[in-house]
C-alpha positions in Angstrom: 188.5 347.4 113.7 191.4 348.2 111.3 192.5 344.6 110.9 194.7 344.5 107.8 194.0 348.1 106.6 196.1 347.7 103.5 194.5 344.5 102.4 191.9 344.4 99.6 190.1 341.3 100.9 187.2 341.0 103.4 184.5 343.4 104.5 184.3 346.4 106.8 181.4 348.4 108.4 180.4 352.0 107.6 182.0 353.2 110.9 185.4 351.9 109.9 185.1 353.3 106.4 184.1 356.7 107.8 187.0 356.7 110.3 189.4 355.7 107.5 188.2 358.6 105.4 188.7 361.1 108.3 192.2 359.7 109.0 193.0 360.0 105.3 191.9 363.6 105.1 193.7 364.6 108.4 197.1 363.0 107.3 196.8 364.3 103.7 196.3 367.9 104.7 198.8 367.8 107.5 201.5 366.5 105.2 200.5 368.9 102.5 200.9 371.7 104.9 204.2 370.4 106.4 205.9 369.8 103.0 205.0 373.1 101.3 208.4 374.6 101.0 210.8 371.8 101.9 212.4 371.2 98.5 212.9 368.0 96.6 213.3 365.7 99.7 210.1 367.0 101.1 208.4 366.5 97.8 209.6 362.9 97.7 208.4 362.3 101.2 205.1 363.9 100.3 204.6 361.6 97.3 205.6 358.5 99.3 203.0 359.3 102.0 200.5 360.1 99.3 201.0 356.7 97.7 200.5 355.0 101.1 197.4 357.0 101.8 196.0 356.2 98.4 196.6 352.5 98.8 195.0 352.6 102.2 191.8 354.4 100.9 191.5 352.1 97.9 191.8 349.0 100.1 189.3 350.3 102.6 186.9 351.3 99.8 187.2 347.9 98.2 186.4 346.2 101.5 183.4 348.5 102.0 182.2 347.7 98.5 182.5 344.0 99.4 180.3 344.6 102.4 177.6 345.8 100.0 178.1 342.7 97.8 179.9 344.6 95.0 183.3 344.4 93.4 185.9 346.9 94.7 186.0 348.6 91.3 182.6 350.2 92.1 184.4 352.7 94.3 185.7 354.4 91.1 182.1 355.5 90.2 181.7 359.2 90.9 179.9 359.9 94.2 179.8 356.2 95.0 181.8 357.0 98.1 178.8 358.8 99.6 176.8 355.6 99.0 179.5 353.7 100.8 179.2 355.9 103.8 175.4 355.6 104.2 174.3 352.3 102.7 173.8 349.3 105.0 175.8 346.2 104.3 174.4 342.9 103.1 173.3 340.6 105.9 174.9 337.3 106.6 177.6 335.7 104.4 178.3 336.9 100.9 181.1 335.9 98.5 183.5 338.3 100.2 183.1 336.9 103.8 181.0 337.1 106.9 179.0 340.2 107.9 181.3 342.4 110.0 178.4 343.2 112.4 178.0 339.4 113.0 174.3 339.8 112.5 172.4 337.3 110.5 168.8 338.7 110.6 167.5 335.5 109.0 169.4 333.1 111.2 170.1 333.1 114.9 168.2 336.3 115.7 164.9 334.6 114.8 165.7 331.7 117.1 165.6 333.9 120.3 162.7 332.9 122.6 161.9 329.6 120.9 162.0 326.4 122.9 165.1 324.2 122.2 162.8 321.4 120.8 161.7 323.8 118.0 165.3 324.7 116.9 
């Protein structure tokens, strides 16, 4: 989990996306509270942290969109973030990589219990 959190390539599961969102909200509000009356330096630090957090969430959202088989630009659709939290990812390999759950429901799972001669 959280391998290359600032990269826009690959796929992530719902759990990692949900944890990313919680981390984003916690850091955002803590820095918003901490830099309320700190002057220009505090404001610059706040915007630097905000830029990093925005990059982090856009990267995580793009990877979650990839898990559903969509382009990362889909995360800009209003309320699509809710769909990213609750929708199950596509099974097996898609054009963005291997399923992060490593479950291929049409592959190896169907081979369980069959004799080796039938495989």
